[in-house]
KOLGU-4560 file (N, C-alpha, C; in nm, 3 decimals, padded with zeros to 5 digits):
<recs>
<n_xx: -04.322 n_yy: 11.283 n_zz: 02.541 ca_xx: -04.180 ca_yy: 11.179 ca_zz: 02.583 c_xx: -04.118 c_yy: 11.143 c_zz: 02.683 mol: A seq: 1 type: MET>
<n_xx: -04.065 n_yy: 11.012 n_zz: 02.601 ca_xx: -04.033 ca_yy: 10.934 ca_zz: 02.651 c_xx: -03.887 c_yy: 10.994 c_zz: 02.766 mol: A seq: 2 type: LYS>
<n_xx: -03.874 n_yy: 10.953 n_zz: 02.834 ca_xx: -03.727 ca_yy: 10.940 ca_zz: 02.994 c_xx: -03.633 c_yy: 10.874 c_zz: 02.861 mol: A seq: 3 type: THR>
<n_xx: -03.479 n_yy: 10.844 n_zz: 02.959 ca_xx: -03.412 ca_yy: 10.726 ca_zz: 02.902 c_xx: -03.428 c_yy: 10.674 c_zz: 02.919 mol: A seq: 4 type: LYS>
<n_xx: -03.533 n_yy: 10.560 n_zz: 02.987 ca_xx: -03.514 ca_yy: 10.454 ca_zz: 03.062 c_xx: -03.670 c_yy: 10.477 c_zz: 02.970 mol: A seq: 5 type: MET>
<n_xx: -03.664 n_yy: 10.491 n_zz: 02.878 ca_xx: -03.778 ca_yy: 10.509 ca_zz: 02.814 c_xx: -03.920 c_yy: 10.466 c_zz: 02.871 mol: A seq: 6 type: GLY>
<n_xx: -03.982 n_yy: 10.528 n_zz: 03.002 ca_xx: -04.112 ca_yy: 10.508 ca_zz: 03.018 c_xx: -04.161 c_yy: 10.635 c_zz: 03.031 mol: A seq: 7 type: LEU>
<n_xx: -04.275 n_yy: 10.700 n_zz: 03.020 ca_xx: -04.331 ca_yy: 10.782 ca_zz: 03.006 c_xx: -04.320 c_yy: 10.919 c_zz: 03.127 mol: A seq: 8 type: HIS>
<n_xx: -04.330 n_yy: 11.007 n_zz: 03.172 ca_xx: -04.369 ca_yy: 11.118 ca_zz: 03.285 c_xx: -04.435 c_yy: 10.967 c_zz: 03.410 mol: A seq: 9 type: GLU>
<n_xx: -04.521 n_yy: 10.969 n_zz: 03.331 ca_xx: -04.649 ca_yy: 10.902 ca_zz: 03.432 c_xx: -04.612 c_yy: 10.778 c_zz: 03.478 mol: A seq: 10 type: LYS>
<n_xx: -04.544 n_yy: 10.710 n_zz: 03.393 ca_xx: -04.492 ca_yy: 10.556 ca_zz: 03.420 c_xx: -04.435 c_yy: 10.572 c_zz: 03.596 mol: A seq: 11 type: GLU>
<n_xx: -04.317 n_yy: 10.723 n_zz: 03.494 ca_xx: -04.204 ca_yy: 10.702 ca_zz: 03.592 c_xx: -04.235 c_yy: 10.785 c_zz: 03.707 mol: A seq: 12 type: ASN>
<n_xx: -04.299 n_yy: 10.867 n_zz: 03.739 ca_xx: -04.336 ca_yy: 10.957 ca_zz: 03.873 c_xx: -04.435 c_yy: 10.774 c_zz: 03.947 mol: A seq: 13 type: LYS>
<n_xx: -04.509 n_yy: 10.661 n_zz: 03.855 ca_xx: -04.537 ca_yy: 10.564 ca_zz: 03.912 c_xx: -04.468 c_yy: 10.469 c_zz: 04.003 mol: A seq: 14 type: ALA>
<n_xx: -04.373 n_yy: 10.477 n_zz: 03.950 ca_xx: -04.185 ca_yy: 10.372 ca_zz: 04.022 c_xx: -04.156 c_yy: 10.426 c_zz: 04.076 mol: A seq: 15 type: VAL>
<n_xx: -04.192 n_yy: 10.536 n_zz: 04.051 ca_xx: -04.140 ca_yy: 10.628 ca_zz: 04.213 c_xx: -04.219 c_yy: 10.603 c_zz: 04.317 mol: A seq: 16 type: LYS>
<n_xx: -04.328 n_yy: 10.651 n_zz: 04.268 ca_xx: -04.457 ca_yy: 10.651 ca_zz: 04.457 c_xx: -04.386 c_yy: 10.495 c_zz: 04.518 mol: A seq: 17 type: GLU>
<n_xx: -04.416 n_yy: 10.387 n_zz: 04.439 ca_xx: -04.350 ca_yy: 10.269 ca_zz: 04.494 c_xx: -04.221 c_yy: 10.222 c_zz: 04.485 mol: A seq: 18 type: LEU>
<n_xx: -04.086 n_yy: 10.308 n_zz: 04.442 ca_xx: -03.959 ca_yy: 10.291 ca_zz: 04.540 c_xx: -03.951 c_yy: 10.403 c_zz: 04.705 mol: A seq: 19 type: GLY>
<n_xx: -04.018 n_yy: 10.549 n_zz: 04.642 ca_xx: -04.084 ca_yy: 10.590 ca_zz: 04.822 c_xx: -04.190 c_yy: 10.504 c_zz: 04.911 mol: A seq: 20 type: ASP>
<n_xx: -04.279 n_yy: 10.438 n_zz: 04.864 ca_xx: -04.331 ca_yy: 10.361 ca_zz: 04.913 c_xx: -04.291 c_yy: 10.267 c_zz: 05.021 mol: A seq: 21 type: ALA>
<n_xx: -04.252 n_yy: 10.162 n_zz: 04.880 ca_xx: -04.085 ca_yy: 09.988 ca_zz: 05.022 c_xx: -04.052 c_yy: 10.095 c_zz: 05.084 mol: A seq: 22 type: ILE>
<n_xx: -03.992 n_yy: 10.193 n_zz: 05.064 ca_xx: -03.913 ca_yy: 10.209 ca_zz: 05.111 c_xx: -03.890 c_yy: 10.333 c_zz: 05.273 mol: A seq: 23 type: ASN>
<n_xx: -04.062 n_yy: 10.357 n_zz: 05.267 ca_xx: -04.116 ca_yy: 10.408 ca_zz: 05.410 c_xx: -04.164 c_yy: 10.291 c_zz: 05.496 mol: A seq: 24 type: THR>
<n_xx: -04.164 n_yy: 10.186 n_zz: 05.407 ca_xx: -04.271 ca_yy: 10.082 ca_zz: 05.474 c_xx: -04.128 c_yy: 09.979 c_zz: 05.511 mol: A seq: 25 type: ALA>
<n_xx: -04.002 n_yy: 10.000 n_zz: 05.508 ca_xx: -03.902 ca_yy: 09.936 ca_zz: 05.523 c_xx: -03.861 c_yy: 10.095 c_zz: 05.635 mol: A seq: 26 type: ILE>
<n_xx: -03.890 n_yy: 10.205 n_zz: 05.650 ca_xx: -03.810 ca_yy: 10.314 ca_zz: 05.775 c_xx: -03.912 c_yy: 10.254 c_zz: 05.930 mol: A seq: 27 type: GLU>
<n_xx: -04.035 n_yy: 10.203 n_zz: 05.852 ca_xx: -04.181 ca_yy: 10.180 ca_zz: 05.951 c_xx: -04.186 c_yy: 10.070 c_zz: 06.042 mol: A seq: 28 type: SER>
<n_xx: -04.124 n_yy: 09.956 n_zz: 05.962 ca_xx: -04.129 ca_yy: 09.839 ca_zz: 05.987 c_xx: -04.066 c_yy: 09.805 c_zz: 06.114 mol: A seq: 29 type: SER>
<n_xx: -04.169 n_yy: 09.778 n_zz: 06.244 ca_xx: -04.157 ca_yy: 09.735 ca_zz: 06.399 c_xx: -04.021 c_yy: 09.589 c_zz: 06.384 mol: A seq: 30 type: ALA>
<n_xx: -04.056 n_yy: 09.492 n_zz: 06.257 ca_xx: -03.963 ca_yy: 09.414 ca_zz: 06.201 c_xx: -03.751 c_yy: 09.485 c_zz: 06.228 mol: A seq: 31 type: VAL>
<n_xx: -03.781 n_yy: 09.515 n_zz: 06.133 ca_xx: -03.743 ca_yy: 09.637 ca_zz: 06.127 c_xx: -03.603 c_yy: 09.650 c_zz: 06.215 mol: A seq: 32 type: VAL>
<n_xx: -03.675 n_yy: 09.807 n_zz: 06.288 ca_xx: -03.626 ca_yy: 09.855 ca_zz: 06.365 c_xx: -03.627 c_yy: 09.735 c_zz: 06.527 mol: A seq: 33 type: ALA>
<n_xx: -03.701 n_yy: 09.610 n_zz: 06.557 ca_xx: -03.629 ca_yy: 09.522 ca_zz: 06.581 c_xx: -03.489 c_yy: 09.485 c_zz: 06.569 mol: A seq: 34 type: ASP>
<n_xx: -03.565 n_yy: 09.430 n_zz: 06.466 ca_xx: -03.308 ca_yy: 09.376 ca_zz: 06.436 c_xx: -03.235 c_yy: 09.472 c_zz: 06.442 mol: A seq: 35 type: ALA>
<n_xx: -03.248 n_yy: 09.554 n_zz: 06.405 ca_xx: -03.131 ca_yy: 09.672 ca_zz: 06.372 c_xx: -03.099 c_yy: 09.727 c_zz: 06.549 mol: A seq: 36 type: LEU>
<n_xx: -03.238 n_yy: 09.737 n_zz: 06.664 ca_xx: -03.193 ca_yy: 09.737 ca_zz: 06.746 c_xx: -03.140 c_yy: 09.619 c_zz: 06.807 mol: A seq: 37 type: GLU>
<n_xx: -03.105 n_yy: 09.475 n_zz: 06.794 ca_xx: -03.092 ca_yy: 09.356 ca_zz: 06.856 c_xx: -02.940 c_yy: 09.336 c_zz: 06.846 mol: A seq: 38 type: HIS>
<n_xx: -02.895 n_yy: 09.451 n_zz: 06.708 ca_xx: -02.763 ca_yy: 09.364 ca_zz: 06.628 c_xx: -02.653 c_yy: 09.550 c_zz: 06.704 mol: A seq: 39 type: LEU>
<n_xx: -02.765 n_yy: 09.653 n_zz: 06.758 ca_xx: -02.700 ca_yy: 09.776 ca_zz: 06.876 c_xx: -02.679 c_yy: 09.701 c_zz: 07.001 mol: A seq: 40 type: ARG>
<n_xx: -02.724 n_yy: 09.628 n_zz: 07.078 ca_xx: -02.687 ca_yy: 09.569 ca_zz: 07.140 c_xx: -02.633 c_yy: 09.427 c_zz: 07.199 mol: A seq: 41 type: ARG>
<n_xx: -02.625 n_yy: 09.355 n_zz: 07.030 ca_xx: -02.423 ca_yy: 09.292 ca_zz: 07.011 c_xx: -02.347 c_yy: 09.374 c_zz: 07.033 mol: A seq: 42 type: LEU>
<n_xx: -02.337 n_yy: 09.546 n_zz: 06.997 ca_xx: -02.297 ca_yy: 09.619 ca_zz: 06.998 c_xx: -02.220 c_yy: 09.659 c_zz: 06.833 mol: A seq: 43 type: GLY>
<n_xx: -02.306 n_yy: 09.596 n_zz: 06.786 ca_xx: -02.252 ca_yy: 09.677 ca_zz: 06.593 c_xx: -02.433 c_yy: 09.774 c_zz: 06.527 mol: A seq: 44 type: TYR>
<n_xx: -02.347 n_yy: 09.877 n_zz: 06.493 ca_xx: -02.459 ca_yy: 09.929 ca_zz: 06.404 c_xx: -02.441 c_yy: 09.911 c_zz: 06.291 mol: A seq: 45 type: GLU>
<n_xx: -02.537 n_yy: 09.966 n_zz: 06.198 ca_xx: -02.623 ca_yy: 09.815 ca_zz: 06.072 c_xx: -02.562 c_yy: 09.912 c_zz: 05.924 mol: A seq: 46 type: ALA>
<n_xx: -02.500 n_yy: 09.973 n_zz: 05.889 ca_xx: -02.551 ca_yy: 10.010 ca_zz: 05.756 c_xx: -02.645 c_yy: 09.996 c_zz: 05.686 mol: A seq: 47 type: ASP>
<n_xx: -02.706 n_yy: 09.957 n_zz: 05.584 ca_xx: -02.809 ca_yy: 09.936 ca_zz: 05.534 c_xx: -02.802 c_yy: 10.011 c_zz: 05.397 mol: A seq: 48 type: LEU>
<n_xx: -02.815 n_yy: 09.963 n_zz: 05.351 ca_xx: -02.801 ca_yy: 09.960 ca_zz: 05.121 c_xx: -02.862 c_yy: 09.828 c_zz: 05.098 mol: A seq: 49 type: ASN>
<n_xx: -03.016 n_yy: 09.936 n_zz: 05.043 ca_xx: -03.103 ca_yy: 09.846 ca_zz: 05.040 c_xx: -03.130 c_yy: 09.850 c_zz: 04.857 mol: A seq: 50 type: VAL>
<n_xx: -03.044 n_yy: 09.758 n_zz: 04.750 ca_xx: -03.041 ca_yy: 09.849 ca_zz: 04.643 c_xx: -03.267 c_yy: 09.752 c_zz: 04.458 mol: A seq: 51 type: LYS>
<n_xx: -03.306 n_yy: 09.894 n_zz: 04.533 ca_xx: -03.386 ca_yy: 09.865 ca_zz: 04.445 c_xx: -03.417 c_yy: 09.834 c_zz: 04.252 mol: A seq: 52 type: LEU>
<n_xx: -03.470 n_yy: 09.737 n_zz: 04.310 ca_xx: -03.484 ca_yy: 09.718 ca_zz: 04.054 c_xx: -03.617 c_yy: 09.689 c_zz: 04.060 mol: A seq: 53 type: GLU>
<n_xx: -03.659 n_yy: 09.810 n_zz: 03.967 ca_xx: -03.788 ca_yy: 09.751 ca_zz: 03.991 c_xx: -03.800 c_yy: 09.772 c_zz: 03.828 mol: A seq: 54 type: ILE>
<n_xx: -03.872 n_yy: 09.604 n_zz: 03.767 ca_xx: -03.890 ca_yy: 09.624 ca_zz: 03.625 c_xx: -04.054 c_yy: 09.564 c_zz: 03.591 mol: A seq: 55 type: ARG>
<n_xx: -04.082 n_yy: 09.627 n_zz: 03.508 ca_xx: -04.223 ca_yy: 09.720 ca_zz: 03.475 c_xx: -04.271 c_yy: 09.613 c_zz: 03.296 mol: A seq: 56 type: LEU>
<n_xx: -04.429 n_yy: 09.538 n_zz: 03.337 ca_xx: -04.368 ca_yy: 09.460 ca_zz: 03.218 c_xx: -04.549 c_yy: 09.471 c_zz: 03.159 mol: A seq: 57 type: GLN>
<n_xx: -04.559 n_yy: 09.568 n_zz: 03.023 ca_xx: -04.646 ca_yy: 09.580 ca_zz: 03.007 c_xx: -04.767 c_yy: 09.482 c_zz: 02.981 mol: A seq: 58 type: GLU>
<n_xx: -04.879 n_yy: 09.504 n_zz: 03.013 ca_xx: -05.101 ca_yy: 09.498 ca_zz: 03.060 c_xx: -05.081 c_yy: 09.461 c_zz: 02.869 mol: A seq: 59 type: VAL>
<n_xx: -05.194 n_yy: 09.432 n_zz: 02.804 ca_xx: -05.227 ca_yy: 09.411 ca_zz: 02.694 c_xx: -05.367 c_yy: 09.558 c_zz: 02.776 mol: A seq: 60 type: GLU>
<n_xx: -05.404 n_yy: 09.507 n_zz: 02.867 ca_xx: -05.558 ca_yy: 09.620 ca_zz: 02.853 c_xx: -05.535 c_yy: 09.628 c_zz: 03.028 mol: A seq: 61 type: GLU>
<n_xx: -05.503 n_yy: 09.820 n_zz: 03.054 ca_xx: -05.453 ca_yy: 09.851 ca_zz: 03.196 c_xx: -05.579 c_yy: 09.876 c_zz: 03.262 mol: A seq: 62 type: PRO>
<n_xx: -05.644 n_yy: 09.789 n_zz: 03.338 ca_xx: -05.688 ca_yy: 09.798 ca_zz: 03.435 c_xx: -05.687 c_yy: 09.920 c_zz: 03.542 mol: A seq: 63 type: ILE>
<n_xx: -05.840 n_yy: 09.957 n_zz: 03.481 ca_xx: -05.818 ca_yy: 10.113 ca_zz: 03.561 c_xx: -05.979 c_yy: 10.135 c_zz: 03.681 mol: A seq: 64 type: GLU>
<n_xx: -05.933 n_yy: 10.047 n_zz: 03.685 ca_xx: -06.078 ca_yy: 09.981 ca_zz: 03.798 c_xx: -06.032 c_yy: 10.119 c_zz: 03.955 mol: A seq: 65 type: GLU>
<n_xx: -06.137 n_yy: 10.210 n_zz: 03.993 ca_xx: -06.105 ca_yy: 10.165 ca_zz: 04.130 c_xx: -06.087 c_yy: 10.162 c_zz: 04.201 mol: A seq: 66 type: PRO>
<n_xx: -06.072 n_yy: 10.201 n_zz: 04.352 ca_xx: -06.005 ca_yy: 10.115 ca_zz: 04.433 c_xx: -06.145 c_yy: 10.070 c_zz: 04.531 mol: A seq: 67 type: LEU>
<n_xx: -06.250 n_yy: 10.083 n_zz: 04.530 ca_xx: -06.262 ca_yy: 10.058 ca_zz: 04.610 c_xx: -06.386 c_yy: 09.959 c_zz: 04.505 mol: A seq: 68 type: GLU>
<n_xx: -06.356 n_yy: 09.860 n_zz: 04.443 ca_xx: -06.388 ca_yy: 09.764 ca_zz: 04.395 c_xx: -06.240 c_yy: 09.649 c_zz: 04.382 mol: A seq: 69 type: SER>
<n_xx: -06.250 n_yy: 09.724 n_zz: 04.397 ca_xx: -06.124 ca_yy: 09.599 ca_zz: 04.471 c_xx: -06.156 c_yy: 09.485 c_zz: 04.655 mol: A seq: 70 type: VAL>
<n_xx: -06.146 n_yy: 09.416 n_zz: 04.561 ca_xx: -06.200 ca_yy: 09.293 ca_zz: 04.730 c_xx: -06.091 c_yy: 09.225 c_zz: 04.779 mol: A seq: 71 type: GLU>
<n_xx: -06.012 n_yy: 09.210 n_zz: 04.901 ca_xx: -05.874 ca_yy: 09.185 ca_zz: 04.922 c_xx: -05.917 c_yy: 09.102 c_zz: 05.046 mol: A seq: 72 type: LEU>
<n_xx: -05.860 n_yy: 08.973 n_zz: 05.082 ca_xx: -05.881 ca_yy: 08.912 ca_zz: 05.179 c_xx: -05.843 c_yy: 08.840 c_zz: 05.292 mol: A seq: 73 type: GLU>
<n_xx: -05.804 n_yy: 08.974 n_zz: 05.394 ca_xx: -05.686 ca_yy: 08.885 ca_zz: 05.498 c_xx: -05.702 c_yy: 08.865 c_zz: 05.613 mol: A seq: 74 type: LEU>
<n_xx: -05.559 n_yy: 08.824 n_zz: 05.592 ca_xx: -05.566 ca_yy: 08.700 ca_zz: 05.643 c_xx: -05.514 c_yy: 08.811 c_zz: 05.769 mol: A seq: 75 type: THR>
<n_xx: -05.521 n_yy: 08.794 n_zz: 05.987 ca_xx: -05.496 ca_yy: 08.824 ca_zz: 06.063 c_xx: -05.361 c_yy: 08.863 c_zz: 06.032 mol: A seq: 76 type: GLU>
<n_xx: -05.228 n_yy: 08.816 n_zz: 06.049 ca_xx: -05.134 ca_yy: 08.840 ca_zz: 06.018 c_xx: -05.116 c_yy: 08.931 c_zz: 05.946 mol: A seq: 77 type: GLU>
<n_xx: -05.203 n_yy: 08.971 n_zz: 05.820 ca_xx: -05.144 ca_yy: 09.072 ca_zz: 05.729 c_xx: -05.227 c_yy: 09.156 c_zz: 05.744 mol: A seq: 78 type: ASP>
<n_xx: -05.343 n_yy: 09.203 n_zz: 05.820 ca_xx: -05.453 ca_yy: 09.314 ca_zz: 05.930 c_xx: -05.218 c_yy: 09.295 c_zz: 06.036 mol: A seq: 79 type: LEU>
<n_xx: -05.164 n_yy: 09.291 n_zz: 06.126 ca_xx: -05.084 ca_yy: 09.263 ca_zz: 06.212 c_xx: -04.985 c_yy: 09.319 c_zz: 06.086 mol: A seq: 80 type: ARG>
<n_xx: -04.942 n_yy: 09.266 n_zz: 06.045 ca_xx: -04.824 ca_yy: 09.307 ca_zz: 05.897 c_xx: -04.919 c_yy: 09.522 c_zz: 05.890 mol: A seq: 81 type: THR>
<n_xx: -04.998 n_yy: 09.508 n_zz: 05.829 ca_xx: -05.068 ca_yy: 09.616 ca_zz: 05.783 c_xx: -05.047 c_yy: 09.781 c_zz: 05.879 mol: A seq: 82 type: LEU>
<n_xx: -05.123 n_yy: 09.703 n_zz: 05.995 ca_xx: -05.036 ca_yy: 09.847 ca_zz: 06.157 c_xx: -04.918 c_yy: 09.804 c_zz: 06.146 mol: A seq: 83 type: ARG>
<n_xx: -04.884 n_yy: 09.717 n_zz: 06.224 ca_xx: -04.689 ca_yy: 09.775 ca_zz: 06.216 c_xx: -04.675 c_yy: 09.822 c_zz: 06.118 mol: A seq: 84 type: ARG>
<n_xx: -04.703 n_yy: 09.861 n_zz: 06.002 ca_xx: -04.633 ca_yy: 10.023 ca_zz: 05.870 c_xx: -04.734 c_yy: 10.159 c_zz: 05.879 mol: A seq: 85 type: MET>
<n_xx: -04.845 n_yy: 10.093 n_zz: 05.966 ca_xx: -04.914 ca_yy: 10.214 ca_zz: 06.012 c_xx: -05.039 c_yy: 10.276 c_zz: 05.878 mol: A seq: 86 type: LYS>
<n_xx: -05.078 n_yy: 10.149 n_zz: 05.883 ca_xx: -05.174 ca_yy: 10.134 ca_zz: 05.751 c_xx: -05.278 c_yy: 10.095 c_zz: 05.797 mol: A seq: 87 type: ILE>
<n_xx: -05.373 n_yy: 10.225 n_zz: 05.789 ca_xx: -05.519 ca_yy: 10.123 ca_zz: 05.838 c_xx: -05.623 c_yy: 10.047 c_zz: 05.778 mol: A seq: 88 type: ARG>
<n_xx: -05.683 n_yy: 09.979 n_zz: 05.807 ca_xx: -05.819 ca_yy: 09.901 ca_zz: 05.665 c_xx: -05.936 c_yy: 09.927 c_zz: 05.713 mol: A seq: 89 type: VAL>
<n_xx: -06.010 n_yy: 09.938 n_zz: 05.612 ca_xx: -06.136 ca_yy: 10.014 ca_zz: 05.676 c_xx: -06.195 c_yy: 09.915 c_zz: 05.585 mol: A seq: 90 type: ASP>
<n_xx: -06.273 n_yy: 09.825 n_zz: 05.669 ca_xx: -06.374 ca_yy: 09.704 ca_zz: 05.696 c_xx: -06.504 c_yy: 09.731 c_zz: 05.549 mol: A seq: 91 type: ASP>
</recs>
């Protein structure tokens, strides 16, 4: 059964998970927290509204590989960013 947006329940769940993950990343970002604190020190309180628009483009053959088979090349900056987001990367 398709929903109002024309997506199946499985796709809606995946899009919601992505939105939640982005929201969590913003909330737990040390960079965002530092910028908000800087505004507070200047005498302002930020009212932050972020609009998230996710568009999906269907691919001919969905990739359904297990995560173990994916190899990433991460720079030191990538690793620092992931650590700030409290994401652990196993070697």
